[in-house]
ROSE-4610 file (N, C-alpha, C; in Angstrom, 1 decimal, always signed):
// ROSE-4610
residu = [M/M/M/G/G/G/G/G/G/F/F/F/I/I/I/P/P/P/L/L/L/P/P/P/E/E/E/S/S/S/T/T/T/N/N/N/C/C/C/C/C/C/K/K/K/K/K/K/G/G/G/N/N/N/K/K/K/I/I/I/S/S/S/G/G/G/G/G/G/E/E/E/C/C/C/Q/Q/Q/P/P/P/A/A/A/D/D/D/M/M/M/G/G/G/S/S/S/D/D/D/N/N/N/V/V/V/V/V/V/I/I/I/N/N/N/C/C/C/R/R/R/T/T/T/G/G/G/D/D/D/R/R/R/N/N/N/P/P/P/R/R/R/F/F/F/Q/Q/Q/C/C/C/Y/Y/Y/S/S/S/Y/Y/Y/D/D/D/A/A/A/C/C/C/K/K/K/T/T/T/F/F/F/S/S/S/D/D/D/S/S/S/E/E/E/M/M/M/M/M/M/P/P/P/T/T/T/L/L/L/I/I/I/E/E/E/P/P/P/K/K/K/N/N/N/G/G/G/C/C/C/Q/Q/Q/G/G/G/S/S/S/I/I/I/I/I/I/G/G/G/F/F/F/K/K/K/A/A/A/N/N/N/D/D/D/S/S/S/E/E/E/R/R/R/L/L/L/A/A/A/L/L/L/F/F/F/S/S/S/N/N/N/P/P/P/A/A/A/T/T/T/S/S/S/C/C/C/V/V/V/C/C/C/R/R/R/K/K/K/N/N/N/L/L/L/S/S/S/V/V/V/R/R/R/L/L/L/S/S/S/K/K/K/D/D/D/Q/Q/Q/S/S/S/C/C/C/K/K/K/T/T/T/Y/Y/Y/D/D/D/P/P/P/P/P/P/N/N/N/I/I/I/V/V/V/I/I/I/E/E/E/P/P/P/D/D/D/D/D/D/S/S/S/A/A/A/Y/Y/Y/S/S/S/D/D/D/L/L/L/A/A/A/A/A/A/F/F/F/I/I/I/Q/Q/Q/D/D/D/G/G/G/G/G/G/Q/Q/Q/T/T/T/F/F/F/A/A/A/C/C/C/L/L/L/F/F/F/E/E/E/R/R/R/N/N/N/K/K/K/K/K/K/T/T/T/R/R/R/N/N/N/I/I/I/A/A/A/F/F/F/T/T/T/T/T/T/F/F/F/T/T/T/L/L/L/D/D/D/A/A/A/L/L/L/L/L/L/H/H/H]
num = [1/1/1/2/2/2/3/3/3/4/4/4/5/5/5/6/6/6/7/7/7/8/8/8/9/9/9/10/10/10/11/11/11/12/12/12/13/13/13/14/14/14/15/15/15/16/16/16/17/17/17/18/18/18/19/19/19/20/20/20/21/21/21/22/22/22/23/23/23/24/24/24/25/25/25/26/26/26/27/27/27/28/28/28/29/29/29/30/30/30/31/31/31/32/32/32/33/33/33/34/34/34/35/35/35/36/36/36/37/37/37/38/38/38/39/39/39/40/40/40/41/41/41/42/42/42/43/43/43/44/44/44/45/45/45/46/46/46/47/47/47/48/48/48/49/49/49/50/50/50/51/51/51/52/52/52/53/53/53/54/54/54/55/55/55/56/56/56/57/57/57/58/58/58/59/59/59/60/60/60/61/61/61/62/62/62/63/63/63/64/64/64/65/65/65/66/66/66/67/67/67/68/68/68/69/69/69/70/70/70/71/71/71/72/72/72/73/73/73/74/74/74/75/75/75/76/76/76/77/77/77/78/78/78/79/79/79/80/80/80/81/81/81/82/82/82/83/83/83/84/84/84/85/85/85/86/86/86/87/87/87/88/88/88/89/89/89/90/90/90/91/91/91/92/92/92/93/93/93/94/94/94/95/95/95/96/96/96/97/97/97/98/98/98/99/99/99/100/100/100/101/101/101/102/102/102/103/103/103/104/104/104/105/105/105/106/106/106/107/107/107/108/108/108/109/109/109/110/110/110/111/111/111/112/112/112/113/113/113/114/114/114/115/115/115/116/116/116/117/117/117/118/118/118/119/119/119/120/120/120/121/121/121/122/122/122/123/123/123/124/124/124/125/125/125/126/126/126/127/127/127/128/128/128/129/129/129/130/130/130/131/131/131/132/132/132/133/133/133/134/134/134/135/135/135/136/136/136/137/137/137/138/138/138/139/139/139/140/140/140/141/141/141/142/142/142/143/143/143/144/144/144/145/145/145/146/146/146/147/147/147/148/148/148/149/149/149/150/150/150/151/151/151/152/152/152/153/153/153/154/154/154/155/155/155/156/156/156/157/157/157/158/158/158/159/159/159/160/160/160/161/161/161/162/162/162/163/163/163/164/164/164/165/165/165/166/166/166/167/167/167/168/168/168/169/169/169/170/170/170/171/171/171/172/172/172]
x = [+45.7/+46.9/+47.5/+48.0/+48.5/+49.5/+49.9/+50.9/+50.6/+51.4/+51.3/+52.2/+51.8/+52.5/+53.1/+54.4/+54.9/+54.9/+54.9/+54.9/+56.4/+56.5/+57.9/+58.5/+59.8/+60.5/+60.5/+60.4/+60.5/+59.1/+58.1/+56.8/+56.8/+56.5/+56.5/+55.2/+54.1/+52.8/+52.4/+53.1/+52.7/+53.9/+53.9/+55.0/+54.9/+56.0/+56.1/+55.2/+54.4/+53.6/+52.1/+51.8/+50.4/+49.9/+48.6/+48.0/+48.4/+48.4/+48.8/+47.7/+48.2/+47.2/+47.1/+46.8/+46.6/+45.6/+45.6/+44.6/+44.7/+43.6/+43.6/+44.9/+45.4/+46.6/+46.3/+47.3/+47.2/+48.5/+48.4/+49.6/+49.9/+51.2/+51.7/+52.6/+52.2/+53.0/+54.3/+55.4/+56.7/+57.4/+56.7/+57.3/+58.2/+58.4/+59.3/+58.9/+57.6/+57.1/+57.3/+57.7/+57.9/+56.7/+56.3/+55.1/+55.4/+55.0/+55.1/+53.7/+53.5/+52.2/+52.4/+51.6/+51.7/+50.4/+50.6/+49.5/+49.3/+48.1/+47.7/+48.1/+48.6/+49.0/+48.0/+46.9/+45.9/+46.4/+46.7/+47.2/+48.7/+49.4/+50.8/+51.2/+52.2/+52.6/+54.0/+54.5/+54.0/+53.5/+53.3/+52.8/+53.9/+53.5/+54.5/+54.3/+55.4/+55.3/+56.0/+55.6/+56.3/+56.5/+57.3/+57.7/+57.6/+57.2/+57.3/+58.1/+59.0/+59.8/+59.5/+58.4/+58.0/+56.5/+56.0/+54.6/+53.6/+54.0/+53.1/+53.0/+53.9/+53.9/+54.5/+55.5/+56.0/+56.3/+56.4/+56.6/+57.8/+58.5/+59.5/+58.9/+59.7/+59.3/+58.9/+57.8/+57.4/+58.3/+58.3/+59.2/+58.4/+58.7/+58.1/+58.7/+57.9/+58.3/+58.3/+59.4/+59.4/+59.0/+59.2/+58.8/+57.4/+56.7/+55.2/+54.4/+54.4/+53.6/+52.1/+51.3/+49.8/+49.2/+47.9/+47.2/+47.3/+47.2/+47.4/+46.5/+45.3/+44.4/+44.5/+45.4/+45.6/+44.6/+44.9/+44.0/+44.4/+43.5/+43.7/+44.7/+45.5/+46.4/+46.3/+46.9/+46.9/+48.4/+48.7/+50.0/+49.9/+50.6/+50.6/+52.0/+52.3/+53.6/+53.3/+54.3/+54.1/+55.4/+55.4/+56.6/+56.9/+58.1/+58.5/+59.2/+59.9/+60.5/+60.6/+61.5/+61.5/+62.0/+62.7/+63.2/+62.9/+62.6/+62.4/+61.0/+60.7/+59.4/+59.5/+58.6/+58.5/+57.2/+57.1/+55.8/+55.4/+54.1/+53.5/+52.6/+52.7/+51.9/+51.1/+49.9/+49.1/+48.5/+48.4/+47.7/+47.7/+46.9/+47.0/+48.3/+49.3/+50.6/+50.7/+50.2/+50.2/+50.3/+51.0/+51.1/+50.1/+49.2/+48.2/+47.0/+46.0/+44.8/+44.0/+44.0/+43.2/+43.7/+42.8/+43.2/+43.2/+44.4/+44.6/+45.9/+46.2/+47.4/+47.6/+46.6/+46.7/+47.8/+48.8/+50.0/+50.3/+51.1/+51.7/+53.2/+53.8/+55.2/+55.6/+56.8/+57.3/+58.4/+58.4/+59.6/+60.3/+61.5/+62.3/+63.1/+63.2/+63.9/+62.8/+63.1/+62.1/+61.7/+62.4/+62.0/+61.1/+60.9/+59.9/+60.4/+61.6/+62.1/+62.4/+62.5/+62.7/+61.6/+61.2/+60.2/+60.7/+60.4/+60.7/+59.8/+60.2/+59.3/+58.1/+56.9/+55.7/+56.1/+55.9/+56.1/+55.0/+53.8/+52.7/+51.7/+51.2/+50.1/+48.9/+48.0/+46.8/+45.7/+45.6/+44.6/+45.2/+45.5/+46.1/+45.1/+43.8/+42.9/+42.3/+41.2/+40.6/+40.6/+41.2/+41.2/+41.5/+41.0/+41.1/+41.5/+40.6/+40.9/+41.2/+42.0/+42.4/+42.6/+42.6/+42.8/+43.6/+44.6/+45.5/+45.3/+45.5/+45.5/+46.5/+47.2/+48.2/+47.8/+48.1/+47.7/+48.6/+48.6/+49.4/+48.4/+48.8/+48.0/+48.9/+48.6/+49.4/+50.9/+51.1/+52.5/+53.2/+52.6/+53.3/+52.6/+53.4/+52.8/+52.0/+50.7/+49.8/+49.1/+48.7/+48.1/+46.8/+45.9/+44.6/+44.5/+43.9/+43.6/+42.2/+41.5/+40.1/+40.2/+39.7/+39.9/+38.7/+38.7/+37.7/+38.2/+37.4/+37.8/+36.6/+36.9/+35.9/+35.1/+35.6/+35.0/+33.6/+33.1/+31.7/+30.8/+31.1/+30.3/+30.7/+31.9/+32.4/+32.3/+32.8/+32.9/+33.9/+33.6/+34.6/+35.1/+36.5/+37.1/+38.0/+38.4/+39.2/+40.2/+41.5/+42.5/+43.4/+44.1/+45.1/+46.4/+47.6/+48.9/+49.8/+50.9/+51.9/+53.1/+53.9/+55.1/+56.1/+56.1/+56.9/+56.6/+55.4/+55.1/+55.6/+55.7/+56.2/+57.7/+58.4/+59.8/+60.4/+59.5/+60.0/+59.5]
y = [-10.4/-9.9/-8.8/-7.8/-6.7/-5.9/-4.8/-3.9/-2.5/-1.7/-0.2/+0.3/+1.2/+1.7/+3.1/+3.2/+4.5/+5.5/+6.8/+7.9/+8.1/+8.7/+9.0/+10.0/+9.9/+10.9/+12.3/+12.4/+13.7/+14.4/+13.8/+14.4/+15.6/+16.8/+18.0/+18.2/+17.6/+18.0/+17.4/+16.4/+15.7/+15.0/+14.6/+13.9/+12.4/+11.8/+10.3/+9.7/+8.7/+8.0/+8.4/+9.5/+9.9/+9.0/+9.0/+8.2/+8.8/+7.9/+8.3/+9.2/+10.3/+11.3/+10.9/+9.7/+9.3/+8.2/+7.4/+6.3/+5.5/+4.6/+3.8/+3.1/+2.4/+1.7/+0.3/-0.2/-1.5/-2.3/-3.5/-4.4/-5.2/-5.5/-6.4/-7.4/-8.7/-9.8/-9.9/-9.8/-9.9/-11.2/-12.1/-13.4/-13.5/-14.6/-14.9/-14.0/-13.8/-13.0/-11.5/-11.1/-9.7/-9.1/-7.9/-7.2/-5.7/-5.1/-3.7/-3.1/-2.0/-1.3/+0.0/+0.3/+1.6/+2.4/+3.7/+4.5/+5.8/+6.2/+7.5/+8.6/+9.7/+10.7/+11.8/+11.9/+12.9/+14.2/+15.2/+16.5/+16.6/+15.6/+15.6/+14.8/+15.2/+14.5/+14.2/+13.1/+11.9/+10.8/+9.6/+8.5/+8.1/+7.2/+6.6/+5.1/+4.5/+3.0/+2.7/+1.5/+0.9/-0.5/-1.2/-2.5/-3.4/-4.7/-5.7/-6.8/-7.4/-8.5/-9.7/-9.6/-10.7/-11.0/-11.0/-11.4/-10.4/-9.1/-8.0/-8.0/-8.6/-8.4/-7.1/-6.6/-5.2/-4.6/-3.3/-2.5/-1.5/-1.3/-0.3/+1.1/+2.1/+3.5/+3.6/+4.4/+4.6/+5.6/+5.5/+6.3/+7.0/+8.2/+8.9/+8.3/+8.2/+7.6/+8.7/+9.4/+10.6/+10.3/+9.1/+8.8/+8.5/+8.2/+7.9/+9.1/+10.0/+11.2/+10.9/+11.7/+11.6/+12.9/+13.0/+14.3/+15.0/+16.3/+17.1/+16.7/+16.2/+15.8/+14.3/+13.6/+12.2/+11.4/+10.2/+9.3/+7.8/+6.9/+5.5/+5.0/+4.1/+3.4/+1.9/+1.1/-0.3/-0.8/-1.8/-2.4/-3.9/-4.7/-6.1/-6.6/-7.7/-8.4/-9.6/-10.0/-11.2/-11.9/-13.1/-13.9/-13.8/-13.2/-12.9/-14.1/-14.9/-16.1/-17.1/-18.1/-19.0/-18.4/-17.3/-16.8/-15.3/-14.6/-13.1/-12.7/-11.9/-11.3/-9.8/-9.3/-7.9/-7.3/-6.0/-5.3/-4.4/-4.3/-3.4/-2.4/-1.1/-0.1/+0.7/+1.1/+2.0/+3.1/+4.3/+5.4/+6.5/+7.6/+8.8/+9.5/+9.4/+9.9/+11.4/+12.3/+13.7/+14.4/+15.6/+16.3/+17.5/+17.6/+18.7/+18.3/+19.1/+18.8/+17.8/+17.8/+16.9/+15.4/+14.5/+13.1/+12.7/+12.4/+12.0/+11.3/+10.7/+10.0/+8.7/+7.9/+6.6/+5.8/+5.5/+4.8/+3.6/+2.7/+1.6/+1.8/+1.4/+1.4/+0.1/-0.3/-1.6/-1.4/-2.1/-2.1/-3.4/-3.3/-4.5/-4.9/-4.1/-4.6/-5.2/-6.3/-7.0/-6.2/-5.1/-4.3/-3.2/-3.0/-2.0/-0.6/-0.3/+1.0/+1.9/+1.3/+2.1/+1.6/+2.5/+2.3/+2.9/+2.2/+2.8/+4.0/+4.8/+5.9/+5.1/+5.8/+5.1/+4.2/+2.9/+2.0/+2.0/+2.1/+2.2/+3.3/+4.2/+5.1/+4.4/+4.0/+3.3/+4.3/+5.4/+6.4/+7.8/+8.5/+9.8/+10.9/+10.7/+11.7/+11.4/+12.0/+11.8/+10.3/+10.0/+8.7/+8.8/+7.8/+7.8/+6.5/+5.9/+4.7/+3.5/+2.6/+1.5/+0.3/-0.9/-2.1/-3.1/-3.7/-4.6/-6.0/-6.9/-8.3/-8.9/-10.0/-10.7/-12.1/-12.6/-14.0/-14.5/-15.8/-16.3/-16.6/-16.1/-16.3/-16.7/-17.8/-18.3/-18.4/-18.9/-19.1/-17.8/-16.7/-15.4/-14.6/-13.9/-13.0/-11.9/-11.9/-10.9/-10.2/-8.9/-8.1/-7.6/-7.3/-6.7/-5.5/-4.4/-3.2/-2.8/-2.7/-2.2/-0.8/+0.2/+1.6/+2.5/+3.6/+4.6/+5.7/+6.1/+7.1/+8.0/+9.2/+10.2/+10.6/+11.7/+12.1/+12.5/+12.9/+13.3/+12.1/+11.1/+9.9/+8.8/+8.8/+7.8/+6.4/+6.3/+5.0/+4.1/+2.8/+1.8/+1.1/+1.1/+0.5/-0.7/-1.5/-2.7/-2.8/-3.1/-3.4/-4.5/-5.1/-6.1/-5.7/-6.2/-6.0/-7.0/-7.2/-8.3/-7.7/-8.5/-8.2/-7.7/-8.4/-8.1/-6.6/-6.2/-4.8/-3.8/-4.2/-3.3/-3.2/-4.2/-4.2/-3.6/-3.4/-2.9/-1.5]
z = [+183.8/+184.4/+183.5/+184.0/+183.3/+184.1/+183.5/+184.2/+184.0/+184.6/+184.5/+183.4/+182.6/+181.5/+181.9/+182.2/+182.6/+181.5/+181.9/+180.9/+180.4/+179.2/+178.8/+179.7/+179.9/+180.8/+180.2/+178.8/+178.2/+178.2/+178.8/+178.8/+179.8/+179.3/+180.2/+180.7/+180.2/+180.7/+182.0/+182.4/+183.7/+184.2/+185.4/+186.1/+185.9/+185.9/+185.8/+186.8/+186.4/+187.4/+187.2/+186.5/+186.3/+185.2/+185.0/+183.9/+182.6/+181.6/+180.2/+179.7/+179.1/+178.5/+177.0/+176.7/+175.4/+175.4/+174.5/+174.5/+173.3/+173.1/+172.0/+171.7/+172.8/+172.8/+172.1/+171.5/+170.8/+171.0/+171.5/+171.6/+170.4/+170.2/+169.1/+169.8/+169.5/+170.0/+169.1/+169.7/+169.0/+169.3/+169.9/+170.2/+171.5/+172.0/+173.2/+174.3/+174.6/+175.7/+175.5/+174.3/+174.0/+173.4/+174.0/+173.5/+173.4/+172.3/+172.2/+172.2/+172.9/+173.0/+172.4/+171.3/+170.6/+171.0/+171.3/+171.8/+171.1/+171.0/+170.5/+171.6/+171.2/+172.1/+172.4/+171.7/+171.9/+171.3/+172.1/+171.6/+171.4/+171.7/+171.5/+170.3/+169.6/+168.4/+168.6/+168.4/+167.7/+168.7/+168.2/+169.1/+170.0/+171.0/+171.9/+172.0/+172.5/+172.7/+174.0/+174.5/+175.7/+175.4/+176.2/+175.9/+177.1/+176.9/+177.9/+177.4/+178.3/+177.9/+178.8/+179.5/+180.4/+180.4/+179.2/+178.9/+179.6/+179.6/+180.1/+181.6/+182.4/+183.8/+184.2/+183.4/+183.7/+182.3/+182.3/+181.1/+181.3/+180.2/+180.2/+180.3/+180.5/+180.3/+178.9/+178.6/+177.3/+176.6/+175.3/+174.4/+173.3/+173.1/+172.0/+170.7/+169.7/+168.4/+167.3/+167.2/+166.3/+164.8/+164.4/+163.0/+162.8/+163.9/+163.8/+164.1/+163.1/+163.3/+163.1/+163.7/+163.6/+163.6/+163.2/+163.2/+164.6/+164.5/+165.8/+166.9/+166.7/+167.7/+167.9/+167.3/+167.4/+166.5/+166.4/+165.7/+166.0/+166.1/+166.3/+165.3/+165.6/+164.7/+165.0/+164.1/+164.3/+164.2/+165.0/+164.9/+165.1/+164.3/+164.4/+164.3/+165.0/+164.9/+164.0/+163.2/+162.4/+162.1/+161.8/+161.6/+160.1/+159.8/+158.5/+157.8/+158.7/+158.2/+159.4/+159.4/+160.5/+161.8/+161.8/+163.1/+163.3/+162.3/+162.4/+162.5/+163.5/+163.7/+163.4/+162.6/+162.2/+162.7/+162.6/+163.0/+161.8/+161.7/+160.7/+161.4/+161.1/+161.8/+160.7/+161.0/+160.1/+160.9/+160.2/+160.8/+159.7/+159.9/+159.0/+159.3/+158.4/+158.6/+158.2/+159.1/+158.8/+160.1/+160.1/+161.4/+161.4/+160.4/+160.4/+161.2/+161.3/+162.1/+161.3/+160.0/+159.2/+159.3/+159.1/+159.1/+157.6/+157.1/+155.7/+155.6/+154.4/+154.2/+155.0/+155.0/+155.7/+155.1/+155.9/+155.5/+156.3/+155.8/+156.6/+156.6/+157.8/+157.9/+158.5/+158.1/+158.6/+159.6/+160.7/+161.6/+161.4/+161.0/+160.7/+161.9/+163.0/+164.2/+165.2/+165.8/+166.6/+167.8/+168.2/+169.3/+168.9/+167.6/+167.1/+167.5/+167.5/+167.9/+166.7/+165.5/+164.3/+163.3/+162.5/+161.4/+160.1/+159.1/+157.7/+157.5/+156.6/+156.1/+155.5/+155.3/+154.9/+153.7/+153.8/+152.8/+151.7/+152.1/+151.2/+151.7/+150.9/+151.2/+150.7/+151.7/+151.3/+150.8/+151.5/+151.1/+151.3/+150.2/+150.3/+150.8/+150.6/+151.0/+152.4/+152.7/+154.1/+154.5/+155.6/+156.2/+157.7/+158.4/+159.8/+160.4/+161.2/+161.9/+161.0/+161.4/+160.6/+161.5/+160.9/+161.6/+160.6/+161.1/+160.2/+160.6/+159.7/+159.9/+159.0/+159.4/+158.6/+158.4/+157.2/+156.9/+155.7/+155.5/+154.3/+153.2/+152.0/+150.8/+149.7/+149.0/+147.9/+148.3/+149.6/+150.1/+150.5/+150.4/+150.7/+151.8/+152.6/+153.7/+153.1/+153.5/+153.0/+154.2/+153.9/+155.0/+154.5/+155.4/+155.1/+155.9/+155.4/+156.2/+155.9/+157.0/+157.0/+157.6/+156.9/+157.3/+156.9/+157.7/+157.5/+156.5/+155.5/+154.6/+154.3/+153.8/+153.5/+154.7/+155.4/+156.7/+156.5/+155.4/+155.2/+155.2/+154.5/+154.3/+155.2/+155.8/+156.7/+156.1/+154.9/+154.2/+154.9/+154.9/+155.3/+154.1/+154.0/+152.9/+153.3/+152.4/+152.6/+151.5/+151.9/+150.9/+151.4/+150.4/+150.8/+150.1/+150.7/+150.0/+150.6/+150.0/+150.3/+151.0/+151.7/+152.3/+151.2/+150.0/+148.9/+148.5/+148.4/+148.0/+149.1/+150.3/+151.4/+151.2/+150.8/+150.8/+149.5/+148.5/+147.2/+146.9]
């Protein structure tokens, strides 16, 4: 079961109701049947998101996310929702945070509002040089919230790299 993801009202390239001219969308479970879907925009910058508050039966109009910049031709990003404490759910987003054509500056940003409508400036720069696709995972290690990021780096050799970091490192 799924739903239709409407285009942002501010999109000048096409009329509302047409297919999304982006791709590589990724959902994040924000709890209580709330889901945010973050999407690559292709040749438009920045990324956009839409929201479901009924377990993906319907979606809100999508919104451009001005703080989530990406390379001029776009690039896949990763988003995950996670439980920060007994009641609060947060989201973590990763992608190459640059508005040039090159893919570099792989960064992670934290959204502290459960609706994922605002994101901090890059909390951690994982890879300042060539970097591209990434995938995030969240887990508990030694009693603390920890994240893993698997990512592509060095466009010539296409190395795959892996790193971990904690919620405490994001917040400080």
